[in-house]
All heavy atoms as an XYZ file, in Angstrom:
690
protein
N      14.079     -4.337      0.459
C      13.837     -5.276      1.542
C      14.367     -6.640      1.110
O      13.955     -7.169      0.099
C      12.343     -5.337      1.828
C      11.977     -6.210      2.961
S      10.209     -5.995      3.308
C      10.131     -6.843      4.825
N      15.263     -7.194      1.866
C      15.864     -8.489      1.525
C      15.317     -9.578      2.428
O      16.025    -10.107      3.275
C      17.388     -8.419      1.655
C      17.987     -7.548      0.584
O      17.421     -7.426     -0.494
N      19.108     -6.943      0.865
N      14.070     -9.901      2.282
C      13.452    -10.956      3.083
C      13.123    -12.126      2.171
O      12.735    -11.938      1.032
C      12.183    -10.446      3.753
N      13.277    -13.305      2.691
C      12.907    -14.471      1.896
C      11.390    -14.534      1.782
O      10.683    -13.976      2.609
C      13.433    -15.740      2.563
O      12.720    -15.989      3.753
N      10.860    -15.207      0.751
C       9.405    -15.320      0.616
C       8.749    -15.932      1.849
O       7.681    -15.520      2.260
C       9.227    -16.207     -0.610
C      10.476    -16.017     -1.390
C      11.567    -15.790     -0.383
N       9.404    -16.897      2.475
C       8.831    -17.521      3.663
C       8.715    -16.512      4.790
O       7.692    -16.405      5.447
C       9.677    -18.714      4.104
C       9.192    -19.441      5.359
C       7.777    -19.970      5.156
C      10.137    -20.568      5.709
N       9.771    -15.729      4.996
C       9.740    -14.702      6.031
C       8.635    -13.703      5.755
O       7.905    -13.310      6.650
C      11.094    -14.009      6.127
C      11.203    -12.880      7.143
C      10.905    -13.395      8.547
C      12.563    -12.257      7.087
N       8.483    -13.314      4.487
C       7.450    -12.357      4.104
C       6.064    -12.917      4.410
O       5.216    -12.234      4.949
C       7.564    -12.032      2.613
C       6.626    -10.945      2.154
S       7.041     -9.352      2.838
C       8.590     -9.055      2.015
N       5.838    -14.182      4.100
C       4.541    -14.810      4.365
C       4.258    -14.839      5.863
O       3.172    -14.502      6.308
C       4.490    -16.229      3.764
C       4.472    -16.139      2.245
C       3.277    -17.002      4.262
C       4.699    -17.451      1.537
N       5.250    -15.193      6.661
C       5.078    -15.235      8.120
C       4.774    -13.842      8.643
O       3.881    -13.646      9.446
C       6.329    -15.830      8.799
C       6.242    -15.673     10.303
C       6.490    -17.286      8.414
N       5.508    -12.840      8.159
C       5.279    -11.462      8.582
C       3.861    -11.030      8.251
O       3.148    -10.507      9.088
C       6.280    -10.537      7.892
C       6.039     -9.033      8.032
C       6.212     -8.613      9.477
C       6.965     -8.258      7.129
N       3.423    -11.278      7.033
C       2.086    -10.870      6.612
C       1.013    -11.602      7.402
O       0.056    -10.999      7.867
C       1.910    -11.090      5.093
C       0.469    -10.875      4.676
C       2.830    -10.161      4.328
N       1.169    -12.903      7.612
C       0.180    -13.653      8.379
C       0.087    -13.113      9.798
O      -0.996    -12.945     10.330
C       0.530    -15.141      8.410
C       0.244    -15.837      7.110
C       0.660    -17.291      7.132
O       1.442    -17.717      7.966
N       0.150    -18.051      6.193
N       1.213    -12.801     10.421
C       1.167    -12.307     11.794
C       0.499    -10.937     11.851
O      -0.211    -10.626     12.793
C       2.579    -12.244     12.392
O       3.346    -11.255     11.746
N       0.670    -10.117     10.818
C       0.028     -8.812     10.809
C      -1.474     -8.932     10.596
O      -2.246     -8.191     11.181
C       0.658     -7.934      9.731
C       2.074     -7.463     10.052
C       2.697     -6.820      8.826
C       2.103     -6.521     11.220
N      -1.911     -9.877      9.757
C      -3.344    -10.061      9.569
C      -3.999    -10.582     10.841
O      -5.079    -10.163     11.203
C      -3.626    -11.019      8.404
C      -3.648    -10.337      7.086
C      -2.608    -10.503      6.190
C      -4.691     -9.505      6.741
C      -2.612     -9.863      4.961
C      -4.714     -8.854      5.514
C      -3.660     -9.037      4.629
N      -3.345    -11.497     11.532
C      -3.901    -12.030     12.787
C      -3.994    -10.925     13.815
O      -4.962    -10.811     14.548
C      -3.030    -13.204     13.306
C      -3.455    -13.605     14.703
C      -3.142    -14.392     12.360
N      -2.987    -10.052     13.861
C      -2.968     -8.974     14.838
C      -3.844     -7.801     14.464
O      -4.008     -6.880     15.249
N      -4.435     -7.788     13.279
C      -5.197     -6.630     12.832
C      -6.464     -6.395     13.647
O      -6.992     -5.300     13.653
C      -5.547     -6.753     11.351
O      -6.445     -7.822     11.141
N      -6.948     -7.407     14.344
C      -8.129     -7.215     15.195
C      -7.842     -6.207     16.298
O      -8.748     -5.559     16.816
C      -8.558     -8.549     15.788
N      -6.570     -6.046     16.636
C      -6.196     -5.098     17.680
C      -6.113     -3.674     17.140
O      -5.825     -2.755     17.885
C      -4.855     -5.504     18.280
N      -6.364     -3.468     15.849
C      -6.295     -2.148     15.231
C      -7.666     -1.762     14.696
O      -7.924     -1.826     13.502
C      -5.266     -2.156     14.094
C      -3.846     -2.551     14.481
C      -3.001     -2.763     13.235
C      -3.216     -1.524     15.382
N      -8.584     -1.334     15.583
C      -9.961     -1.068     15.145
C     -10.070      0.018     14.097
O     -10.984      0.027     13.294
C     -10.680     -0.672     16.436
C      -9.602     -0.289     17.383
C      -8.378     -1.047     16.995
N      -9.117      0.941     14.009
C      -9.166      1.995     13.011
C      -8.985      1.475     11.602
O      -9.252      2.173     10.636
N      -8.532      0.251     11.455
C      -8.304     -0.324     10.139
C      -9.457     -1.195      9.669
O      -9.382     -1.809      8.624
C      -7.017     -1.170     10.146
C      -5.747     -0.429     10.502
C      -4.576     -1.396     10.520
C      -5.483      0.710      9.548
N     -10.540     -1.236     10.436
C     -11.661     -2.100     10.092
C     -12.167     -1.782      8.687
O     -12.419     -0.638      8.340
C     -12.782     -1.895     11.109
C     -13.905     -2.884     10.941
C     -14.890     -2.792     12.077
C     -15.864     -3.919     11.950
N     -16.584     -4.158     13.166
N     -12.268     -2.812      7.869
C     -12.751     -2.646      6.507
C     -11.668     -2.268      5.508
O     -11.924     -2.177      4.333
N     -10.458     -2.005      5.987
C      -9.349     -1.663      5.096
C      -8.299     -2.752      5.219
O      -8.073     -3.273      6.301
C      -8.716     -0.337      5.505
C      -9.655      0.839      5.475
C      -8.955      2.065      5.994
C      -9.924      3.241      6.104
N      -9.284      4.395      6.732
N      -7.618     -3.097      4.144
C      -6.564     -4.102      4.276
C      -5.448     -3.543      5.160
O      -4.929     -2.471      4.879
C      -6.082     -4.330      2.846
C      -6.586     -3.182      2.061
C      -7.763     -2.619      2.781
N      -5.092     -4.221      6.243
C      -4.067     -3.693      7.158
C      -2.665     -3.771      6.574
O      -1.786     -3.039      6.981
C      -4.202     -4.571      8.389
C      -4.805     -5.841      7.889
C      -5.665     -5.458      6.718
N      -2.467     -4.652      5.611
C      -1.152     -4.821      5.005
C      -1.300     -4.788      3.491
O      -2.208     -5.404      2.941
C      -0.516     -6.169      5.425
C       0.805     -6.385      4.717
C      -0.352     -6.248      6.924
N      -0.413     -4.061      2.851
C      -0.397     -4.012      1.398
C       0.977     -4.484      0.947
O       1.995     -3.982      1.423
C      -0.671     -2.584      0.893
C      -2.073     -2.160      1.330
C      -0.528     -2.508     -0.618
C      -2.388     -0.723      1.075
N       0.990     -5.470      0.071
C       2.254     -5.981     -0.457
C       2.619     -5.212     -1.712
O       1.795     -5.073     -2.614
C       2.139     -7.470     -0.793
C       1.926     -8.391      0.390
C       1.782     -9.827     -0.093
C       3.068     -8.287      1.379
N       3.828     -4.711     -1.767
C       4.303     -4.029     -2.961
C       5.336     -4.906     -3.646
O       6.344     -5.266     -3.050
C       4.926     -2.678     -2.615
C       5.396     -1.959     -3.860
O       4.690     -1.931     -4.861
N       6.580     -1.398     -3.811
N       5.060     -5.224     -4.905
C       5.997     -6.005     -5.704
C       6.423     -5.237     -6.946
O       6.980     -5.802     -7.863
C       5.357     -7.342     -6.089
C       5.037     -8.196     -4.885
C       4.433     -9.530     -5.259
O       4.513     -9.925     -6.427
O       3.877    -10.173     -4.368
N       6.130     -3.939     -6.972
C       6.470     -3.125     -8.129
C       7.754     -2.340     -7.849
O       8.123     -2.127     -6.698
C       5.337     -2.133     -8.456
O       5.257     -1.173     -7.408
C       3.997     -2.838     -8.622
N       8.415     -1.861     -8.906
C       9.662     -1.128     -8.702
C       9.484      0.341     -8.293
O      10.466      1.021     -8.025
C      10.336     -1.218    -10.080
C       9.217     -1.365    -11.044
C       8.158     -2.145    -10.309
N       8.255      0.831     -8.196
C       8.055      2.250     -7.905
C       8.407      2.623     -6.466
O       8.731      3.779     -6.187
C       6.612      2.652     -8.204
O       5.723      1.949     -7.364
N       8.339      1.689     -5.566
C       8.738      1.882     -4.161
C       9.448      0.606     -3.732
O       9.381     -0.403     -4.427
C       7.510      2.111     -3.258
C       6.788      3.415     -3.475
S       7.639      4.858     -2.831
C       7.584      4.571     -1.083
N      10.080      0.630     -2.573
C      10.774     -0.563     -2.086
C       9.790     -1.728     -1.988
O       8.672     -1.567     -1.494
C      11.398     -0.290     -0.727
N      10.202     -2.892     -2.474
C       9.342     -4.076     -2.409
C       9.223     -4.535     -0.965
O      10.165     -4.437     -0.193
C       9.912     -5.195     -3.272
C       9.880     -4.877     -4.743
C      10.417     -5.999     -5.576
C      10.352     -5.627     -7.046
N      10.781     -6.714     -7.898
N       8.025     -5.020     -0.601
C       7.815     -5.539      0.739
C       6.402     -5.315      1.221
O       5.507     -4.969      0.454
N       6.201     -5.525      2.516
C       4.893     -5.371      3.148
C       4.814     -4.005      3.813
O       5.691     -3.622      4.573
C       4.675     -6.470      4.177
N       3.757     -3.283      3.507
C       3.516     -1.978      4.102
C       2.302     -2.096      5.019
O       1.254     -2.582      4.606
C       3.243     -0.937      3.017
C       4.483     -0.580      2.218
C       4.948     -1.416      1.211
C       5.182      0.587      2.481
C       6.083     -1.096      0.476
C       6.318      0.915      1.760
C       6.760      0.064      0.755
O       7.887      0.379      0.034
N       2.423     -1.632      6.246
C       1.335     -1.683      7.221
C       0.613     -0.348      7.186
O       1.228      0.714      7.255
C       1.875     -1.948      8.645
C       0.743     -1.972      9.659
C       2.650     -3.251      8.672
N      -0.714     -0.418      7.083
C      -1.524      0.800      7.026
C      -1.703      1.360      8.442
O      -2.199      0.674      9.333
C      -2.890      0.493      6.413
C      -3.736      1.725      6.169
C      -5.134      1.337      5.732
N      -5.156      0.560      4.521
C      -5.347      1.071      3.306
N      -5.500      2.361      3.153
N      -5.383      0.289      2.255
N      -1.297      2.604      8.625
C      -1.430      3.299      9.900
C      -1.944      4.708      9.637
O      -1.709      5.257      8.579
C      -0.071      3.402     10.624
C       0.625      2.096     10.949
C       2.035      2.379     11.433
C      -0.154      1.317     11.984
N      -2.564      5.302     10.624
C      -2.964      6.697     10.509
C      -4.182      6.909      9.649
O      -4.887      5.979      9.272
N      -4.421      8.188      9.338
C      -5.602      8.597      8.594
C      -5.222      9.730      7.660
O      -4.160     10.347      7.830
C      -6.691      9.049      9.576
C      -8.050      9.087      8.925
O      -8.566      8.011      8.568
O      -8.592     10.194      8.779
N      -6.070     10.029      6.710
C      -5.798     11.092      5.745
C      -5.533     12.412      6.455
O      -4.683     13.192      6.034
C      -6.977     11.231      4.747
C      -6.800     12.437      3.855
C      -7.114      9.968      3.928
N      -6.216     12.678      7.540
C      -6.046     13.937      8.271
C      -4.630     14.085      8.823
O      -4.187     15.202      9.105
C      -7.060     14.016      9.406
N      -3.906     12.984      8.983
C      -2.560     13.010      9.554
C      -1.456     13.136      8.508
O      -0.270     13.132      8.850
C      -2.303     11.728     10.357
C      -3.324     11.504     11.455
O      -3.768     12.504     12.055
O      -3.674     10.339     11.697
N      -1.808     13.217      7.226
C      -0.808     13.209      6.154
C       0.158     14.379      6.231
O      -0.222     15.510      6.536
C      -1.485     13.273      4.785
C      -1.996     11.979      4.200
C      -2.620     12.246      2.838
C      -0.929     10.940      4.094
N       1.419     14.085      5.925
C       2.429     15.132      5.783
C       3.351     14.767      4.631
O       3.401     13.621      4.202
C       3.201     15.330      7.081
C       3.851     14.100      7.639
C       4.361     14.380      9.044
C       4.984     13.170      9.662
N       4.115     12.016      9.783
N       4.085     15.739      4.104
C       5.007     15.481      3.004
C       5.989     14.386      3.393
O       6.513     14.375      4.496
C       5.759     16.746      2.634
C       4.988     17.654      1.722
C       5.772     18.939      1.468
N       4.862     20.064      1.488
C       4.464     20.718      2.575
N       4.923     20.396      3.747
N       3.614     21.699      2.472
N       6.231     13.472      2.476
C       7.166     12.385      2.732
C       6.507     11.103      3.199
O       7.124     10.047      3.171
N       5.248     11.175      3.647
C       4.534      9.963      4.064
C       4.332      9.048      2.863
O       4.310      9.501      1.719
C       3.158     10.304      4.643
C       3.225     10.855      6.056
O       4.317     10.819      6.661
O       2.182     11.310      6.542
N       4.173      7.769      3.143
C       3.882      6.793      2.094
C       2.400      6.476      2.169
O       1.876      6.213      3.247
C       4.726      5.521      2.281
C       6.206      5.868      2.129
C       4.317      4.449      1.279
C       7.140      4.736      2.473
N       1.727      6.544      1.011
C       0.286      6.281      0.965
C      -0.009      5.153     -0.013
O       0.799      4.834     -0.874
C      -0.506      7.542      0.550
C      -0.102      7.992     -0.854
C      -0.322      8.655      1.567
C      -1.027      9.020     -1.463
N      -1.185      4.561      0.143
C      -1.704      3.572     -0.810
C      -3.007      4.139     -1.352
O      -3.851      4.617     -0.595
C      -1.957      2.245     -0.120
N      -3.145      4.101     -2.676
C      -4.346      4.648     -3.296
C      -4.781      3.762     -4.451
O      -3.957      3.095     -5.068
C      -4.091      6.070     -3.785
C      -3.000      6.170     -4.805
S      -2.640      7.895     -5.144
C      -1.699      7.699     -6.640
N      -6.076      3.750     -4.729
C      -6.559      2.949     -5.857
C      -6.085      3.551     -7.176
O      -5.800      4.742     -7.262
C      -8.079      3.009     -5.727
C      -8.372      4.107     -4.786
C      -7.143      4.408     -4.010
N      -6.003      2.720     -8.203
C      -5.588      3.185     -9.527
C      -6.673      4.051    -10.150
O      -7.859      3.769     -9.983
C      -5.367      1.981    -10.456
C      -4.220      1.111    -10.083
S      -4.003     -0.211    -11.292
C      -5.093     -1.462    -10.639
N      -6.248      5.072    -10.884
C      -7.219      5.832    -11.671
C      -7.420      5.109    -13.002
O      -6.780      4.084    -13.259
C      -6.765      7.291    -11.858
C      -5.516      7.422    -12.694
O      -5.124      6.514    -13.426
N      -4.864      8.568    -12.589
N      -8.290      5.625    -13.842
C      -8.629      4.939    -15.090
C      -7.450      4.705    -16.018
O      -7.287      3.625    -16.575
N      -6.595      5.719    -16.189
C      -5.453      5.580    -17.095
C      -4.466      4.547    -16.561
O      -3.967      3.707    -17.310
C      -4.767      6.931    -17.279
N      -4.179      4.606    -15.266
C      -3.246      3.638    -14.667
C      -3.827      2.228    -14.752
O      -3.118      1.279    -15.077
C      -2.957      4.010    -13.214
N      -5.121      2.109    -14.474
C      -5.761      0.786    -14.512
C      -5.688      0.198    -15.925
O      -5.369     -0.969    -16.110
C      -7.207      0.867    -14.046
C      -7.905     -0.500    -14.069
C      -9.306     -0.468    -13.489
N      -9.254     -0.243    -12.053
C      -9.661      0.886    -11.463
N     -10.163      1.874    -12.182
N      -9.576      1.025    -10.165
N      -5.969      1.022    -16.915
C      -5.929      0.546    -18.295
C      -4.548     -0.011    -18.632
O      -4.426     -1.083    -19.217
C      -6.289      1.694    -19.241
O      -6.199      1.264    -20.572
N      -3.509      0.699    -18.242
C      -2.149      0.260    -18.554
C      -1.719     -0.927    -17.688
O      -1.260     -1.948    -18.201
C      -1.176      1.422    -18.369
C       0.261      1.021    -18.580
C       0.746      0.747    -19.857
C       1.131      0.904    -17.512
C       2.058      0.368    -20.062
C       2.451      0.526    -17.705
C       2.911      0.265    -18.979
O       4.211     -0.120    -19.164
N      -1.868     -0.799    -16.370
C      -1.357     -1.830    -15.463
C      -2.134     -3.143    -15.561
O      -1.549     -4.222    -15.495
C      -1.362     -1.321    -14.022
C      -0.393     -0.173    -13.733
C      -0.620      0.383    -12.333
C       1.039     -0.621    -13.901
N      -3.443     -3.063    -15.711
C      -4.264     -4.281    -15.756
C      -4.214     -4.909    -17.146
O      -3.914     -6.093    -17.296
C      -5.716     -3.981    -15.324
C      -6.603     -5.196    -15.518
C      -5.753     -3.522    -13.865
N      -4.489     -4.108    -18.166
C      -4.586     -4.663    -19.522
C      -3.229     -4.995    -20.138
O      -3.074     -6.014    -20.791
C      -5.342     -3.694    -20.421
C      -6.810     -3.551    -20.042
C      -7.505     -2.549    -20.922
C      -8.947     -2.370    -20.467
N      -9.617     -1.300    -21.219
N      -2.242     -4.155    -19.918
C      -0.939     -4.362    -20.569
C       0.030     -5.180    -19.722
O       0.800     -5.966    -20.246
C      -0.302     -3.010    -20.894
C      -1.146     -2.172    -21.821
C      -0.462     -1.956    -23.117
C      -1.324     -1.025    -23.950
N      -1.168     -1.180    -25.320
N       0.016     -4.964    -18.390
C       1.002     -5.630    -17.536
C       0.428     -6.773    -16.707
O       1.168     -7.465    -16.021
C       1.682     -4.605    -16.614
C       2.451     -3.484    -17.325
C       3.092     -2.561    -16.311
C       3.496     -4.052    -18.271
N      -0.905     -6.922    -16.705
C      -1.523     -8.047    -16.018
C      -1.674     -7.909    -14.510
O      -1.847     -8.896    -13.812
N      -1.644     -6.687    -13.982
C      -1.843     -6.489    -12.551
C      -3.301     -6.778    -12.185
O      -4.188     -6.569    -13.004
C      -1.521     -5.045    -12.164
C      -0.048     -4.772    -12.006
C       0.770     -4.595    -13.113
C       0.527     -4.678    -10.749
C       2.120     -4.341    -12.983
C       1.873     -4.416    -10.610
C       2.660     -4.249    -11.724
O       3.996     -3.996    -11.575
N      -3.578     -7.202    -10.956
C      -4.974     -7.367    -10.519
C      -5.695     -6.020    -10.519
O      -5.079     -4.975    -10.284
C      -4.839     -7.906     -9.090
C      -3.464     -8.459     -9.000
C      -2.621     -7.651     -9.949
N      -7.004     -6.045    -10.764
C      -7.798     -4.813    -10.834
C      -7.794     -4.018     -9.536
O      -7.940     -2.806     -9.543
C      -9.247     -5.133    -11.204
C      -9.425     -5.630    -12.595
C     -10.876     -5.946    -12.858
C     -11.022     -6.633    -14.196
N     -12.384     -7.053    -14.453
N      -7.659     -4.706     -8.399
C      -7.732     -4.021     -7.110
C      -6.357     -3.641     -6.550
O      -6.226     -3.303     -5.386
C      -8.491     -4.870     -6.097
C      -7.826     -6.219     -5.862
O      -6.914     -6.592     -6.621
O      -8.227     -6.906     -4.906
N      -5.325     -3.644     -7.406
C      -3.986     -3.263     -6.963
C      -3.993     -1.838     -6.437
O      -4.550     -0.938     -7.065
C      -2.981     -3.368     -8.132
O      -2.914     -4.717     -8.548
C      -1.605     -2.892     -7.739
N      -3.389     -1.645     -5.278
C      -3.235     -0.308     -4.710
C      -1.871      0.227     -5.134
O      -0.887     -0.507     -5.157
C      -3.314     -0.358     -3.185
C      -4.648     -0.857     -2.653
S      -5.995      0.286     -2.940
C      -5.697      1.459     -1.646
N      -1.822      1.503     -5.484
C      -0.563      2.145     -5.844
C       0.068      2.719     -4.578
O      -0.603      3.403     -3.804
C      -0.802      3.249     -6.868
C      -1.462      2.803     -8.162
C      -1.692      4.016     -9.068
C      -0.635      1.755     -8.878
N       1.325      2.429     -4.353
C       2.030      2.925     -3.166
C       2.959      4.034     -3.628
O       3.819      3.825     -4.480
C       2.795      1.789     -2.477
C       1.798      0.723     -2.019
C       3.607      2.327     -1.310
C       2.421     -0.471     -1.374
N       2.752      5.210     -3.063
C       3.506      6.397     -3.475
C       3.878      7.244     -2.249
O       3.260      7.138     -1.199
C       2.674      7.273     -4.428
C       2.216      6.567     -5.679
C       3.376      6.216     -6.561
C       2.934      5.455     -7.799
N       4.021      4.898     -8.544
N       4.871      8.104     -2.425
C       5.290      9.023     -1.381
C       4.585     10.360     -1.617
O       4.496     10.836     -2.749
C       6.803      9.183     -1.412
C       7.361      9.831     -0.168
C       8.860      9.731     -0.095
N       9.347      8.380      0.085
C       9.434      7.737      1.246
N       8.996      8.318      2.339
N       9.937      6.524      1.311
N       4.072     10.994     -0.559
C       3.380     12.272     -0.659
C       4.398     13.368     -0.961
O       5.355     13.540     -0.217
C       2.616     12.599      0.651
C       2.011     13.988      0.588
C       1.552     11.543      0.931
N       4.178     14.076     -2.073
C       5.086     15.146     -2.470
C       4.508     16.527     -2.147
O       5.239     17.480     -1.959
C       5.380     15.062     -3.962
N       3.197     16.636     -2.075
C       2.563     17.919     -1.813
C       1.207     17.712     -1.178
O       0.618     16.654     -1.271
N       0.748     18.753     -0.510
C      -0.544     18.714      0.179
C      -1.426     19.840     -0.332
O      -0.947     20.732     -1.055
C      -0.340     18.838      1.689
C       0.472     17.730      2.335
C       0.859     18.087      3.759
C      -0.285     16.415      2.299
N      -2.676     19.833      0.058
C      -3.616     20.870     -0.347
C      -3.040     22.247     -0.039
O      -2.536     22.492      1.064
C      -4.934     20.663      0.390
O      -5.843     21.663      0.025
N      -3.059     23.134     -1.022
C      -2.531     24.476     -0.846
C      -1.104     24.647     -1.325
O      -0.632     25.754     -1.494
N      -0.372     23.540     -1.533
C       0.984     23.633     -2.047
C       0.958     24.013     -3.517
O       0.043     23.631     -4.239
C       1.724     22.287     -1.909
C       2.093     21.977     -0.478
O       1.964     22.860      0.389
O       2.526     20.835     -0.224
N       1.955     24.739     -3.967
C       2.065     25.121     -5.376
C       3.116     24.275     -6.040
O       4.108     23.945     -5.481
C       2.416     26.602     -5.527
C       1.386     27.568     -4.961
C       1.885     28.983     -5.076
C       0.067     27.419     -5.710
C-alpha cells in the first residue's frame, strides 16, 4: 500500500467515525493497522464473522505466548498487537 501517513490517518479516522454504522463490530476494533512485513502494510477493516471464514481470507488474531514473548520482549511490539494472517486451512482440512 503506497499511502502517505497523512492519507492513512485520514482513512483510519473516517473508518472509526463510521464504525457506529457497523453494529456487528461493537466491542471489536473496526480497523487494524499492519506495520509488519508478514502481510501488506496498511489499514485492514474488520468485516464478517468466524462462521463466514474461507480459505484465503485475511484474519486478525491475538498473539499466543511464544509469539508474544518474541514480538513484545525482543522486538518491542505492543502487548495487544493483533497478528494479521491469511487462512490456509479450516477445520477438517488435512
